C-alpha positions as CSV (number, residue, x, y, z in Angstrom):
1,M,1.6,-5.0,22.7
2,P,0.3,-1.4,23.0
3,G,-1.8,-0.1,20.1
4,K,0.8,2.6,19.1
5,V,3.6,0.1,19.0
6,R,1.6,-2.3,16.9
7,A,0.5,0.4,14.5
8,H,4.2,1.5,14.1
9,E,5.2,-2.1,13.5
10,L,2.5,-2.6,10.8
11,F,3.1,0.7,9.0
12,Q,6.8,1.2,9.3
13,L,8.4,-2.2,9.8
14,T,6.0,-4.2,7.6
15,Y,4.5,-1.8,5.1
16,Y,7.2,0.9,4.4
17,D,10.3,-1.2,5.0
18,S,8.9,-3.9,2.7
19,I,8.2,-1.3,0.0
20,D,11.8,-0.1,0.4
21,R,13.1,-3.7,-0.1
22,G,10.8,-4.3,-3.1
23,D,8.8,-6.9,-1.1
24,I,5.3,-5.9,-2.3
25,P,3.5,-9.1,-1.0
26,G,5.2,-8.4,2.4
27,A,4.0,-4.8,2.3
28,V,0.4,-5.5,1.6
29,S,0.4,-8.2,4.4
30,A,0.2,-5.2,6.8
31,L,-3.3,-4.4,5.3
32,H,-6.7,-5.8,6.2
33,D,-7.9,-8.5,3.7
34,E,-10.8,-6.2,2.7
35,V,-8.9,-2.9,2.6
36,V,-10.4,0.0,0.7
37,W,-7.5,2.1,-0.6
38,W,-7.9,5.4,-2.5
39,H,-4.9,6.1,-4.6
40,A,-4.3,9.7,-5.8
41,Q,-1.4,10.7,-7.9
42,V,0.5,13.6,-6.2
43,W,2.1,14.7,-9.5
44,K,0.9,13.9,-13.0
45,R,2.9,11.2,-14.8
46,H,1.4,10.7,-18.2
47,E,3.8,7.9,-19.1
48,F,2.3,5.7,-16.4
49,G,-1.1,5.8,-18.0
50,L,-2.9,5.7,-14.6
51,P,-6.0,7.7,-13.7
52,A,-5.5,10.7,-11.4
53,S,-7.3,8.7,-8.6
54,E,-8.8,5.4,-8.2
55,K,-10.4,3.2,-5.6
56,L,-8.8,-0.1,-4.9
57,E,-10.6,-2.9,-3.0
58,G,-8.7,-5.8,-1.3
59,R,-5.1,-6.7,-0.8
60,A,-4.7,-8.1,-4.4
61,A,-5.8,-4.8,-5.9
62,V,-3.3,-2.8,-3.8
63,E,-0.6,-5.3,-4.6
64,G,-1.3,-4.9,-8.3
65,L,-0.9,-1.2,-8.1
66,L,2.4,-1.4,-6.1
67,D,3.9,-4.3,-8.1
């Protein structure tokens, strides 16, 4: 499978489509086990109580943010 096709499959079909379905474990399965993910809030939402940006390491950390 060509690299562009596989990248599309991982990001669109596995990650984004799983997010849309509410399947967070399925979404993070598109990520490497040792992913380093920087999350930055685009707009400030005080009621979430999250920092403006944070570094997440590993699938479980990303899943915890998304869940």
